[in-house]
PyMOL Python script that loads the backbone (N, CA, C, O; Angstrom):
from pymol import cmd

cmd.read_pdbstr("""\
ATOM      1  N   UNK A   1      27.197  -6.123 -45.623  1.00  0.00           N
ATOM      2  CA  UNK A   1      26.483  -6.659 -44.485  1.00  0.00           C
ATOM      3  C   UNK A   1      27.329  -6.559 -43.213  1.00  0.00           C
ATOM      4  O   UNK A   1      26.827  -6.191 -42.151  1.00  0.00           O
ATOM      5  N   UNK A   2      28.626  -6.893 -43.333  1.00  0.00           N
ATOM      6  CA  UNK A   2      29.483  -6.840 -42.157  1.00  0.00           C
ATOM      7  C   UNK A   2      29.672  -5.413 -41.662  1.00  0.00           C
ATOM      8  O   UNK A   2      29.873  -5.189 -40.468  1.00  0.00           O
ATOM      9  N   UNK A   3      29.609  -4.445 -42.578  1.00  0.00           N
ATOM     10  CA  UNK A   3      29.766  -3.058 -42.162  1.00  0.00           C
ATOM     11  C   UNK A   3      28.614  -2.639 -41.252  1.00  0.00           C
ATOM     12  O   UNK A   3      28.826  -1.925 -40.272  1.00  0.00           O
ATOM     13  N   UNK A   4      27.397  -3.079 -41.572  1.00  0.00           N
ATOM     14  CA  UNK A   4      26.252  -2.711 -40.749  1.00  0.00           C
ATOM     15  C   UNK A   4      26.307  -3.401 -39.389  1.00  0.00           C
ATOM     16  O   UNK A   4      25.900  -2.816 -38.386  1.00  0.00           O
ATOM     17  N   UNK A   5      26.804  -4.633 -39.341  1.00  0.00           N
ATOM     18  CA  UNK A   5      26.956  -5.329 -38.060  1.00  0.00           C
ATOM     19  C   UNK A   5      27.989  -4.614 -37.203  1.00  0.00           C
ATOM     20  O   UNK A   5      27.790  -4.433 -36.002  1.00  0.00           O
ATOM     21  N   UNK A   6      29.099  -4.205 -37.825  1.00  0.00           N
ATOM     22  CA  UNK A   6      30.120  -3.460 -37.091  1.00  0.00           C
ATOM     23  C   UNK A   6      29.604  -2.121 -36.609  1.00  0.00           C
ATOM     24  O   UNK A   6      29.906  -1.703 -35.491  1.00  0.00           O
ATOM     25  N   UNK A   7      28.828  -1.445 -37.442  1.00  0.00           N
ATOM     26  CA  UNK A   7      28.259  -0.155 -37.034  1.00  0.00           C
ATOM     27  C   UNK A   7      27.297  -0.340 -35.867  1.00  0.00           C
ATOM     28  O   UNK A   7      27.266   0.479 -34.949  1.00  0.00           O
ATOM     29  N   UNK A   8      26.514  -1.410 -35.899  1.00  0.00           N
ATOM     30  CA  UNK A   8      25.594  -1.686 -34.789  1.00  0.00           C
ATOM     31  C   UNK A   8      26.373  -1.958 -33.499  1.00  0.00           C
ATOM     32  O   UNK A   8      25.955  -1.543 -32.418  1.00  0.00           O
ATOM     33  N   UNK A   9      27.498  -2.650 -33.616  1.00  0.00           N
ATOM     34  CA  UNK A   9      28.321  -2.914 -32.434  1.00  0.00           C
ATOM     35  C   UNK A   9      28.885  -1.617 -31.870  1.00  0.00           C
ATOM     36  O   UNK A   9      28.927  -1.437 -30.653  1.00  0.00           O
ATOM     37  N   UNK A  10      29.321  -0.712 -32.747  1.00  0.00           N
ATOM     38  CA  UNK A  10      29.819   0.582 -32.280  1.00  0.00           C
ATOM     39  C   UNK A  10      28.707   1.384 -31.601  1.00  0.00           C
ATOM     40  O   UNK A  10      28.942   2.036 -30.583  1.00  0.00           O
ATOM     41  N   UNK A  11      27.505   1.334 -32.162  1.00  0.00           N
ATOM     42  CA  UNK A  11      26.381   2.067 -31.569  1.00  0.00           C
ATOM     43  C   UNK A  11      26.056   1.501 -30.191  1.00  0.00           C
ATOM     44  O   UNK A  11      25.838   2.260 -29.247  1.00  0.00           O
ATOM     45  N   UNK A  12      26.023   0.182 -30.069  1.00  0.00           N
ATOM     46  CA  UNK A  12      25.730  -0.425 -28.767  1.00  0.00           C
ATOM     47  C   UNK A  12      26.805  -0.084 -27.739  1.00  0.00           C
ATOM     48  O   UNK A  12      26.500   0.160 -26.571  1.00  0.00           O
ATOM     49  N   UNK A  13      28.055  -0.068 -28.176  1.00  0.00           N
ATOM     50  CA  UNK A  13      29.129   0.318 -27.266  1.00  0.00           C
ATOM     51  C   UNK A  13      28.988   1.785 -26.858  1.00  0.00           C
ATOM     52  O   UNK A  13      29.221   2.133 -25.700  1.00  0.00           O
ATOM     53  N   UNK A  14      28.610   2.641 -27.802  1.00  0.00           N
ATOM     54  CA  UNK A  14      28.408   4.058 -27.484  1.00  0.00           C
ATOM     55  C   UNK A  14      27.273   4.231 -26.487  1.00  0.00           C
ATOM     56  O   UNK A  14      27.374   5.041 -25.565  1.00  0.00           O
ATOM     57  N   UNK A  15      26.205   3.486 -26.662  1.00  0.00           N
ATOM     58  CA  UNK A  15      25.082   3.561 -25.718  1.00  0.00           C
ATOM     59  C   UNK A  15      25.534   3.114 -24.333  1.00  0.00           C
ATOM     60  O   UNK A  15      25.141   3.702 -23.325  1.00  0.00           O
ATOM     61  N   UNK A  16      26.354   2.079 -24.287  1.00  0.00           N
ATOM     62  CA  UNK A  16      26.877   1.622 -23.001  1.00  0.00           C
ATOM     63  C   UNK A  16      27.720   2.679 -22.318  1.00  0.00           C
ATOM     64  O   UNK A  16      27.608   2.875 -21.107  1.00  0.00           O
ATOM     65  N   UNK A  17      28.564   3.365 -23.080  1.00  0.00           N
ATOM     66  CA  UNK A  17      29.389   4.409 -22.484  1.00  0.00           C
ATOM     67  C   UNK A  17      28.559   5.615 -22.054  1.00  0.00           C
ATOM     68  O   UNK A  17      28.899   6.274 -21.071  1.00  0.00           O
ATOM     69  N   UNK A  18      27.480   5.916 -22.768  1.00  0.00           N
ATOM     70  CA  UNK A  18      26.580   6.988 -22.319  1.00  0.00           C
ATOM     71  C   UNK A  18      25.940   6.584 -21.000  1.00  0.00           C
ATOM     72  O   UNK A  18      25.814   7.397 -20.084  1.00  0.00           O
ATOM     73  N   UNK A  19      25.539   5.327 -20.911  1.00  0.00           N
ATOM     74  CA  UNK A  19      24.921   4.831 -19.678  1.00  0.00           C
ATOM     75  C   UNK A  19      25.886   4.918 -18.498  1.00  0.00           C
ATOM     76  O   UNK A  19      25.465   5.212 -17.379  1.00  0.00           O
ATOM     77  N   UNK A  20      27.180   4.665 -18.734  1.00  0.00           N
ATOM     78  CA  UNK A  20      28.182   4.717 -17.677  1.00  0.00           C
ATOM     79  C   UNK A  20      28.688   6.129 -17.421  1.00  0.00           C
ATOM     80  O   UNK A  20      29.441   6.348 -16.472  1.00  0.00           O
ATOM     81  N   UNK A  21      28.292   7.083 -18.243  1.00  0.00           N
ATOM     82  CA  UNK A  21      28.623   8.475 -17.995  1.00  0.00           C
ATOM     83  C   UNK A  21      29.880   8.973 -18.686  1.00  0.00           C
ATOM     84  O   UNK A  21      30.324  10.088 -18.410  1.00  0.00           O
ATOM     85  N   UNK A  22      30.468   8.184 -19.577  1.00  0.00           N
ATOM     86  CA  UNK A  22      31.673   8.604 -20.298  1.00  0.00           C
ATOM     87  C   UNK A  22      31.262   9.123 -21.678  1.00  0.00           C
ATOM     88  O   UNK A  22      31.217   8.373 -22.653  1.00  0.00           O
ATOM     89  N   UNK A  23      30.964  10.417 -21.736  1.00  0.00           N
ATOM     90  CA  UNK A  23      30.425  10.993 -22.969  1.00  0.00           C
ATOM     91  C   UNK A  23      31.485  11.160 -24.056  1.00  0.00           C
ATOM     92  O   UNK A  23      31.158  11.120 -25.242  1.00  0.00           O
ATOM     93  N   UNK A  24      32.740  11.344 -23.675  1.00  0.00           N
ATOM     94  CA  UNK A  24      33.800  11.506 -24.675  1.00  0.00           C
ATOM     95  C   UNK A  24      33.990  10.209 -25.451  1.00  0.00           C
ATOM     96  O   UNK A  24      34.044  10.213 -26.681  1.00  0.00           O
ATOM     97  N   UNK A  25      34.091   9.102 -24.725  1.00  0.00           N
ATOM     98  CA  UNK A  25      34.258   7.810 -25.386  1.00  0.00           C
ATOM     99  C   UNK A  25      33.012   7.465 -26.206  1.00  0.00           C
ATOM    100  O   UNK A  25      33.122   6.890 -27.288  1.00  0.00           O
ATOM    101  N   UNK A  26      31.849   7.808 -25.701  1.00  0.00           N
ATOM    102  CA  UNK A  26      30.610   7.547 -26.434  1.00  0.00           C
ATOM    103  C   UNK A  26      30.561   8.331 -27.740  1.00  0.00           C
ATOM    104  O   UNK A  26      30.121   7.808 -28.764  1.00  0.00           O
ATOM    105  N   UNK A  27      31.011   9.584 -27.708  1.00  0.00           N
ATOM    106  CA  UNK A  27      30.988  10.374 -28.942  1.00  0.00           C
ATOM    107  C   UNK A  27      32.010   9.848 -29.949  1.00  0.00           C
ATOM    108  O   UNK A  27      31.751   9.850 -31.152  1.00  0.00           O
ATOM    109  N   UNK A  28      33.168   9.400 -29.465  1.00  0.00           N
ATOM    110  CA  UNK A  28      34.145   8.797 -30.375  1.00  0.00           C
ATOM    111  C   UNK A  28      33.598   7.530 -31.019  1.00  0.00           C
ATOM    112  O   UNK A  28      33.788   7.312 -32.215  1.00  0.00           O
ATOM    113  N   UNK A  29      32.928   6.705 -30.247  1.00  0.00           N
ATOM    114  CA  UNK A  29      32.341   5.484 -30.798  1.00  0.00           C
ATOM    115  C   UNK A  29      31.192   5.797 -31.757  1.00  0.00           C
ATOM    116  O   UNK A  29      30.979   5.067 -32.724  1.00  0.00           O
ATOM    117  N   UNK A  30      30.458   6.867 -31.498  1.00  0.00           N
ATOM    118  CA  UNK A  30      29.387   7.262 -32.411  1.00  0.00           C
ATOM    119  C   UNK A  30      29.963   7.700 -33.756  1.00  0.00           C
ATOM    120  O   UNK A  30      29.407   7.375 -34.805  1.00  0.00           O
ATOM    121  N   UNK A  31      31.070   8.433 -33.728  1.00  0.00           N
ATOM    122  CA  UNK A  31      31.727   8.830 -34.980  1.00  0.00           C
ATOM    123  C   UNK A  31      32.233   7.599 -35.714  1.00  0.00           C
ATOM    124  O   UNK A  31      32.090   7.496 -36.932  1.00  0.00           O
ATOM    125  N   UNK A  32      32.824   6.666 -34.977  1.00  0.00           N
ATOM    126  CA  UNK A  32      33.287   5.421 -35.597  1.00  0.00           C
ATOM    127  C   UNK A  32      32.131   4.655 -36.227  1.00  0.00           C
ATOM    128  O   UNK A  32      32.287   4.077 -37.303  1.00  0.00           O
ATOM    129  N   UNK A  33      30.985   4.644 -35.575  1.00  0.00           N
ATOM    130  CA  UNK A  33      29.814   3.955 -36.125  1.00  0.00           C
ATOM    131  C   UNK A  33      29.356   4.603 -37.420  1.00  0.00           C
ATOM    132  O   UNK A  33      28.972   3.908 -38.361  1.00  0.00           O
ATOM    133  N   UNK A  34      29.394   5.920 -37.476  1.00  0.00           N
ATOM    134  CA  UNK A  34      28.979   6.620 -38.697  1.00  0.00           C
ATOM    135  C   UNK A  34      29.943   6.309 -39.840  1.00  0.00           C
ATOM    136  O   UNK A  34      29.516   6.016 -40.957  1.00  0.00           O
ATOM    137  N   UNK A  35      31.231   6.373 -39.557  1.00  0.00           N
ATOM    138  CA  UNK A  35      32.223   6.103 -40.601  1.00  0.00           C
ATOM    139  C   UNK A  35      32.157   4.646 -41.038  1.00  0.00           C
ATOM    140  O   UNK A  35      32.204   4.351 -42.232  1.00  0.00           O
ATOM    141  N   UNK A  36      32.050   3.742 -40.083  1.00  0.00           N
ATOM    142  CA  UNK A  36      31.986   2.317 -40.394  1.00  0.00           C
ATOM    143  C   UNK A  36      30.744   2.007 -41.240  1.00  0.00           C
ATOM    144  O   UNK A  36      30.823   1.243 -42.202  1.00  0.00           O
ATOM    145  N   UNK A  37      29.607   2.595 -40.884  1.00  0.00           N
ATOM    146  CA  UNK A  37      28.378   2.376 -41.654  1.00  0.00           C
ATOM    147  C   UNK A  37      28.440   3.010 -43.024  1.00  0.00           C
ATOM    148  O   UNK A  37      27.851   2.489 -43.971  1.00  0.00           O
ATOM    149  N   UNK A  38      29.148   4.132 -43.152  1.00  0.00           N
ATOM    150  CA  UNK A  38      29.265   4.794 -44.450  1.00  0.00           C
ATOM    151  C   UNK A  38      30.081   3.964 -45.431  1.00  0.00           C
ATOM    152  O   UNK A  38      29.901   4.081 -46.643  1.00  0.00           O
ATOM    153  N   UNK A  39      30.967   3.137 -44.923  1.00  0.00           N
ATOM    154  CA  UNK A  39      31.752   2.293 -45.827  1.00  0.00           C
ATOM    155  C   UNK A  39      30.870   1.282 -46.543  1.00  0.00           C
ATOM    156  O   UNK A  39      31.228   0.802 -47.618  1.00  0.00           O
ATOM    157  N   UNK A  40      29.730   0.955 -45.966  1.00  0.00           N
ATOM    158  CA  UNK A  40      28.808   0.037 -46.631  1.00  0.00           C
ATOM    159  C   UNK A  40      28.086   0.727 -47.784  1.00  0.00           C
ATOM    160  O   UNK A  40      27.638   0.068 -48.722  1.00  0.00           O
ATOM    161  N   UNK A  41      27.975   2.036 -47.714  1.00  0.00           N
ATOM    162  CA  UNK A  41      27.253   2.773 -48.749  1.00  0.00           C
ATOM    163  C   UNK A  41      28.133   3.150 -49.930  1.00  0.00           C
ATOM    164  O   UNK A  41      27.629   3.390 -51.028  1.00  0.00           O
ATOM    165  N   UNK A  42      29.440   3.205 -49.716  1.00  0.00           N
ATOM    166  CA  UNK A  42      30.361   3.592 -50.772  1.00  0.00           C
ATOM    167  C   UNK A  42      30.705   2.352 -51.593  1.00  0.00           C
ATOM    168  O   UNK A  42      31.154   1.353 -51.031  1.00  0.00           O
ATOM    169  N   UNK A  43      30.505   2.395 -52.899  1.00  0.00           N
ATOM    170  CA  UNK A  43      30.857   1.228 -53.715  1.00  0.00           C
ATOM    171  C   UNK A  43      32.364   1.012 -53.748  1.00  0.00           C
ATOM    172  O   UNK A  43      33.139   1.968 -53.709  1.00  0.00           O
ATOM    173  N   UNK A  44      32.764  -0.231 -53.820  1.00  0.00           N
ATOM    174  CA  UNK A  44      34.183  -0.543 -53.878  1.00  0.00           C
ATOM    175  C   UNK A  44      34.758  -0.099 -55.217  1.00  0.00           C
ATOM    176  O   UNK A  44      34.121  -0.253 -56.259  1.00  0.00           O
ATOM    177  N   UNK A  45      35.963   0.452 -55.179  1.00  0.00           N
ATOM    178  CA  UNK A  45      36.613   0.899 -56.413  1.00  0.00           C
ATOM    179  C   UNK A  45      37.126  -0.297 -57.173  1.00  0.00           C
ATOM    180  O   UNK A  45      37.527  -1.305 -56.591  1.00  0.00           O
ATOM    181  N   UNK A  46      37.106  -0.170 -58.456  1.00  0.00           N
ATOM    182  CA  UNK A  46      37.663  -1.211 -59.301  1.00  0.00           C
ATOM    183  C   UNK A  46      39.184  -1.102 -59.246  1.00  0.00           C
ATOM    184  O   UNK A  46      39.727   0.002 -59.268  1.00  0.00           O
ATOM    185  N   UNK A  47      39.867  -2.227 -59.176  1.00  0.00           N
ATOM    186  CA  UNK A  47      41.312  -2.219 -59.055  1.00  0.00           C
ATOM    187  C   UNK A  47      42.034  -1.776 -60.309  1.00  0.00           C
ATOM    188  O   UNK A  47      43.225  -1.468 -60.259  1.00  0.00           O
ATOM    189  N   UNK A  48      41.336  -1.739 -61.435  1.00  0.00           N
ATOM    190  CA  UNK A  48      41.976  -1.334 -62.688  1.00  0.00           C
ATOM    191  C   UNK A  48      42.156   0.178 -62.747  1.00  0.00           C
ATOM    192  O   UNK A  48      41.268   0.933 -62.352  1.00  0.00           O
ATOM    193  N   UNK A  49      43.278   0.600 -63.229  1.00  0.00           N
ATOM    194  CA  UNK A  49      43.559   2.020 -63.393  1.00  0.00           C
ATOM    195  C   UNK A  49      43.080   2.440 -64.777  1.00  0.00           C
ATOM    196  O   UNK A  49      43.281   1.727 -65.760  1.00  0.00           O
ATOM    197  N   UNK A  50      42.445   3.601 -64.838  1.00  0.00           N
ATOM    198  CA  UNK A  50      42.005   4.085 -66.144  1.00  0.00           C
ATOM    199  C   UNK A  50      43.213   4.421 -67.010  1.00  0.00           C
ATOM    200  O   UNK A  50      44.254   4.852 -66.514  1.00  0.00           O
ATOM    201  N   UNK A  51      43.055   4.219 -68.286  1.00  0.00           N
ATOM    202  CA  UNK A  51      44.175   4.372 -69.196  1.00  0.00           C
ATOM    203  C   UNK A  51      44.711   5.805 -69.208  1.00  0.00           C
ATOM    204  O   UNK A  51      45.925   6.007 -69.218  1.00  0.00           O
ATOM    205  N   UNK A  52      43.836   6.785 -69.205  1.00  0.00           N
ATOM    206  CA  UNK A  52      44.320   8.167 -69.306  1.00  0.00           C
ATOM    207  C   UNK A  52      44.927   8.659 -67.993  1.00  0.00           C
ATOM    208  O   UNK A  52      45.594   9.694 -67.983  1.00  0.00           O
ATOM    209  N   UNK A  53      44.711   7.944 -66.886  1.00  0.00           N
ATOM    210  CA  UNK A  53      45.313   8.341 -65.612  1.00  0.00           C
ATOM    211  C   UNK A  53      46.661   7.698 -65.397  1.00  0.00           C
ATOM    212  O   UNK A  53      47.418   8.134 -64.530  1.00  0.00           O
ATOM    213  N   UNK A  54      46.981   6.679 -66.159  1.00  0.00           N
ATOM    214  CA  UNK A  54      48.191   5.915 -65.866  1.00  0.00           C
ATOM    215  C   UNK A  54      49.435   6.488 -66.517  1.00  0.00           C
ATOM    216  O   UNK A  54      50.543   6.172 -66.083  1.00  0.00           O
ATOM    217  N   UNK A  55      49.297   7.315 -67.537  1.00  0.00           N
ATOM    218  CA  UNK A  55      50.460   7.859 -68.238  1.00  0.00           C
ATOM    219  C   UNK A  55      50.525   9.368 -68.070  1.00  0.00           C
ATOM    220  O   UNK A  55      49.525  10.072 -68.209  1.00  0.00           O
ATOM    221  N   UNK A  56      51.718   9.843 -67.768  1.00  0.00           N
ATOM    222  CA  UNK A  56      51.938  11.279 -67.726  1.00  0.00           C
ATOM    223  C   UNK A  56      52.602  11.697 -69.028  1.00  0.00           C
ATOM    224  O   UNK A  56      53.629  11.140 -69.414  1.00  0.00           O
ATOM    225  N   UNK A  57      52.032  12.650 -69.683  1.00  0.00           N
ATOM    226  CA  UNK A  57      52.587  13.086 -70.967  1.00  0.00           C
ATOM    227  C   UNK A  57      53.051  14.530 -70.856  1.00  0.00           C
ATOM    228  O   UNK A  57      52.389  15.368 -70.245  1.00  0.00           O
ATOM    229  N   UNK A  58      54.192  14.799 -71.455  1.00  0.00           N
ATOM    230  CA  UNK A  58      54.628  16.197 -71.540  1.00  0.00           C
ATOM    231  C   UNK A  58      54.370  16.666 -72.965  1.00  0.00           C
ATOM    232  O   UNK A  58      54.970  16.179 -73.923  1.00  0.00           O
ATOM    233  N   UNK A  59      53.481  17.601 -73.069  1.00  0.00           N
ATOM    234  CA  UNK A  59      53.117  18.081 -74.410  1.00  0.00           C
ATOM    235  C   UNK A  59      53.524  19.510 -74.589  1.00  0.00           C
ATOM    236  O   UNK A  59      53.301  20.087 -75.653  1.00  0.00           O
TER     237      UNK A  59
END
""", "prot")
cmd.dss("prot")
cmd.show_as("cartoon", "prot")
cmd.util.cbc("prot")
cmd.orient("prot")
């Protein structure tokens, strides 16, 4: 939920910068909004390490 609120804030800031004529800053904020919103779609990783990834074996 917080990711979508943050993405909305980035979008509103980008719209403000477009209105003021600063397209570079607006495009940077638009990219930030996309990345910030995408974090809401990606499931959080489990902190546990899989057993077969934790040991290196020389065979």
